[in-house]
C-alpha positions in Angstrom: 84.1 89.5 61.1 80.4 89.3 60.9 77.7 86.4 62.4 74.3 85.5 62.6 72.2 85.2 65.9 71.6 81.7 64.8 75.2 80.6 64.7 75.8 81.9 68.1 73.0 80.0 68.8 74.1 77.2 67.8 77.4 77.7 69.2 75.6 78.4 72.5 73.4 75.7 72.8 70.4 77.9 72.7 67.6 78.9 71.1 66.8 82.5 69.4 63.7 84.1 69.8 62.9 86.8 67.1 65.4 87.4 63.7 67.6 84.5 63.0 69.4 86.1 60.4 70.7 89.3 63.0 73.9 89.8 62.2 76.3 91.3 65.0 80.1 91.9 64.5 80.9 93.1 67.8 80.0 92.7 71.7 79.0 95.4 73.9 77.8 96.1 77.6 73.9 96.1 77.8 73.6 99.8 78.9 75.9 101.0 75.8 75.0 98.4 72.7 74.3 99.5 69.6 73.4 98.1 66.8 75.0 95.3 65.1 76.5 94.8 68.8 75.8 91.6 71.2 75.4 91.6 74.5 73.9 89.8 77.8 71.6 90.1 81.0 72.6 88.3 84.0 72.4 90.4 87.0 68.7 91.4 87.1 69.9 94.7 88.0 70.4 94.9 84.3 67.1 94.2 83.4 65.8 97.2 83.0 68.6 98.2 80.0 67.0 94.9 78.0 64.1 97.5 77.0 66.2 99.9 75.9 69.0 98.7 74.5 69.9 99.0 71.2 72.1 95.9 71.1 71.0 93.5 67.9 70.8 90.2 69.7 71.1 89.8 73.8 71.9 86.4 75.4 69.6 86.2 78.3 69.2 82.8 80.6 65.8 80.5 79.8 63.8 81.6 82.7 63.8 85.2 81.7 60.3 86.3 81.3 60.2 90.0 79.9 57.8 92.6 81.8 57.1 94.1 79.0 57.5 94.2 75.2 61.6 93.3 73.9 62.2 95.1 70.5 65.9 93.0 70.1 66.6 89.5 69.0 67.3 87.5 72.3 69.2 84.4 72.6 67.8 82.2 75.6 70.9 79.9 77.1 70.9 77.1 80.3 73.5 80.5 81.5 73.5 83.7 80.2 77.1 84.8 82.3 78.6 81.5 81.5 77.7 81.7 78.1 79.0 85.2 77.1 82.2 84.3 79.1 82.3 81.5 76.3 81.3 84.0 73.5 84.2 86.1 74.8 86.7 83.5 75.1 85.7 82.5 71.6 85.9 86.3 70.8 89.5 86.4 72.0 90.6 83.4 70.1 90.0 85.1 66.9 93.2 87.1 67.3 96.1 85.5 65.8 98.2 83.9 69.1 102.2 85.5 69.0 105.4 83.3 68.6 108.5 83.9 67.4 112.3 85.0 69.6 112.9 88.7 69.6 116.3 89.2 68.2 116.4 91.3 71.5 115.6 88.3 73.7 118.1 86.5 75.7 117.9 83.0 76.2 120.5 81.1 77.8 121.7 78.2 75.5 121.0 75.1 77.8 117.1 76.3 77.6 114.7 74.7 75.7 112.1 76.2 73.7 109.2 74.4 73.0 107.5 75.1 69.2 105.5 78.0 68.4 106.9 79.9 71.2 106.7 83.8 71.9 109.5 85.7 73.4 109.6 89.9 73.2 111.8 92.3 73.7 114.3 92.0 76.7 112.8 88.3 77.7 115.4 87.1 79.9 115.6 83.4 80.0 118.1 81.8 82.6 119.7 78.2 82.4 118.2 74.9 82.2 114.6 76.7 81.6 112.1 74.8 80.1 108.9 76.3 78.3 106.0 74.1 76.5 104.5 74.9 73.5 102.5 77.7 71.9 103.8 79.6 75.3 103.7 83.6 75.2 106.2 85.4 77.1 105.7 89.3 76.8 108.1 91.6 76.9 110.8 92.3 80.1 110.0 89.1 82.1 112.7 87.4 83.7 112.7 83.7 84.0 115.5 82.4 86.4 117.4 79.2 86.2 115.6 75.9 86.3 112.4 77.0 85.7 109.7 74.7 83.8 107.1 76.2 81.8 104.0 74.3 80.7 102.3 75.0 77.4 99.3 77.4 76.0 100.6 79.5 79.4 101.0 83.4 78.7 103.5 85.3 80.9 102.5 89.3 80.1 105.5 92.1 81.0 107.3 92.5 83.3 106.4 89.6 85.5 109.4 87.8 87.4 109.5 84.5 87.9 112.5 83.0 90.6 114.5 80.3 89.7 113.4 76.2 90.0 109.4 77.4 90.2 106.9 75.4 88.2 104.3 76.5 86.1 101.6 74.3 84.3 99.5 74.4 81.4 97.1 77.2 80.4 97.9 79.4 83.1 97.8 83.0 83.1 100.2 85.5 85.0 99.8 89.1 84.8 102.4 92.0 84.7 104.3 93.0 87.5 103.6 89.5 89.1 106.7 88.2 91.3 107.1 84.3 91.9 109.5 82.7 93.9 111.1 85.8 95.9 112.4 84.8 99.6 109.4 83.9 102.0 109.8 86.1 105.1 111.9 84.1 107.3 114.3 86.0 110.2 115.3 84.9 113.2 115.3 87.0 116.3 119.1 87.0 118.0 119.7 88.0 121.7 120.7 90.8 120.8 117.8 92.1 119.0 119.0 91.6 115.5 117.6 89.4 113.0 119.1 86.2 111.1 118.0 86.2 107.6 116.5 81.7 107.0 117.8 80.6 103.9 114.5 80.2 101.5 115.5 76.8 99.7 112.1 75.8 98.2 110.0 76.4 95.3 107.1 77.7 93.9 104.6 75.2 92.0 101.7 76.5 90.5 99.7 74.0 88.4 97.4 73.8 85.2 94.7 76.5 84.5 95.6 79.1 87.6 95.7 83.1 86.5 97.2 85.6 88.9 96.5 89.4 88.4 98.6 92.1 88.4 101.4 92.9 91.3 100.4 89.8 92.9 103.4 88.5 94.3 103.7 84.7 95.7 107.1 83.6 97.7 109.0 80.5 97.9 108.7 77.8 100.3 111.4 78.2 103.0 111.6 74.4 102.6 109.1 72.0 99.8 107.0 74.3 98.3 105.0 77.4 98.4 101.6 76.2 95.8 98.7 76.6 93.8 96.5 73.7 92.9 94.9 73.6 89.3 92.3 75.8 88.7 93.0 78.6 91.4 92.0 82.0 90.5 94.2 85.3 92.4 93.0 88.8 91.5 95.8 92.1 91.6 97.5 93.2 94.9 97.5 89.6 96.5 100.7 88.3 99.0 101.1 84.6 98.9 103.7 84.1 101.6 105.7 81.3 102.3 104.3 77.0 102.0 100.9 78.6 101.9 99.0 75.9 100.2 95.9 76.7 98.0 92.9 73.9 97.4 91.9 73.4 93.4 89.4 76.0 91.9 89.3 78.8 95.0 89.3 82.4 94.3 90.9 85.1 96.0 90.1 88.9 95.7 92.3 92.1 95.4 95.0 92.9 98.4 94.5 89.8 100.5 97.1 88.7 102.4 98.1 84.9 103.6 100.9 84.6 106.2 103.1 81.5 106.1 102.7 77.6 106.1 98.9 78.6 105.6 96.3 75.5 104.4 93.8 77.0 102.3 90.7 74.3 100.5 89.2 73.4 97.6 86.3 75.9 96.3 86.8 78.4 98.6 86.0 82.2 98.0 87.9 84.9 99.5 87.0 88.4 99.1 89.2 91.5 99.2 91.6 92.7 102.0 91.3 89.5 104.0 94.1 89.2 106.0 95.3 85.5 107.4 97.4 84.7 110.2 100.3 82.2 110.1 99.7 78.0 110.3 96.0 77.9 109.9 93.7 75.1 108.2 91.0 76.3 106.0 88.1 73.7 105.4 87.1 72.8 101.7 84.0 75.5 100.2 84.5 77.9 103.1 83.2 81.9 102.1 84.9 85.1 103.9 83.8 88.3 103.9 85.8 91.3 102.8 88.3 92.7 105.3 87.7 90.0 107.4 91.0 89.2 109.9 91.2 84.9 110.3 92.7 84.5 113.8 91.7 80.7 113.7 91.8 77.8 111.6 88.1 77.1 109.7 87.7 73.5 109.9 84.2 73.3 109.4 83.3 72.5 105.5 81.1 75.5 103.3 81.2 78.0 106.6 80.7 81.4 105.9 82.9 83.8 107.9 83.1 87.7 108.1 84.3 90.3 110.7 87.5 91.0 112.0 88.4 89.0 113.9 86.4 87.1 111.6 83.3 85.3 113.2 80.9 82.9 111.9 78.7 85.4 109.5 75.3 85.0 111.5 76.6 85.8 114.9 78.7 88.5 113.0 75.1 90.1 110.9 73.7 89.7 114.8 76.5 92.0 116.3 77.0 94.7 113.3 72.8 95.2 114.2 74.0 95.8 117.9 76.9 98.5 117.0 74.4 99.7 114.5 71.7 100.4 117.8 74.3 101.3 120.4 73.1 104.8 120.3 69.7 104.0 121.3 70.7 101.7 124.0 73.1 104.1 125.8 69.9 106.3 125.8 68.3 103.5 127.2 70.5 102.8 129.9 70.5 106.6 130.7 67.0 106.6 131.1 67.1 104.0 133.4 69.8 104.5 135.5 67.8 108.4 136.4 64.8 106.5 137.2 66.7 104.3 139.7 67.9 107.4 141.1 64.7 109.4 141.0 63.2 106.2 143.3 66.6 105.7 145.7 
């Protein structure tokens, strides 16, 4: 499909700077733009490409001031990154949604399936499962007994959802995700063997949650492991039993969260962060990559990193000291030599 720059601008509540009749039919990265494509500029690091890109239209923020002539048509918007994300959603929505049940899917007789649902090949739907309208479940997904799934949710190929779990509306679950496996609960006995503790709870995932590929979310020992609405998890994350993650918190890849830790709302957690169990993390906290969190963080909006993690300003000072340790050792050695001479 083709659109004009003016049509795109109207969709984004933006203004055209250049030819409003410029036509585009595809999206591209700014450094790889070709004639007939639309791209965007949000990160200043890519500013040089706006002067050389072959893209026909570039979406920029209103505060962009070119340092030299720009040969392409611009669409100015309040926030280029958000506007381009909106365009990507629109572009994806133009693809027809799958619906219908494959003859190779197995659906238990007691399951309740909404309208316009898609169940791909070799999907297994257990007893008393409820699936909402317009939900798409791709091939080789296994849904355990008594699971409830909301409307307009997408579950990609190969995901596994164990019994009794609850998934909300408009969620996206990527391939290889396991939801509701047993939490890591074992009691050490006098003979040094470990006795398994039954994991009798479930996992509750609220609306608008996205879970990246091969992430695992364990069921609670008692009660529920909970991901509140708007949570976004990257690939390869481990969420242990009885963890609770607050609204709109985002967590990057390879993070591990031990049991019963509570993470607040609107937090940003970078990759490879490790949390020990039974912590409480306040709202709006930011944690840097590869940090080790050994204590609760009670201060809202705090920024931590390091292993063990400490407040960011202290961590930065420590890093500077470590970088200078060679010169400090030399100075100490020189001082010791001077003292010996004086003695």
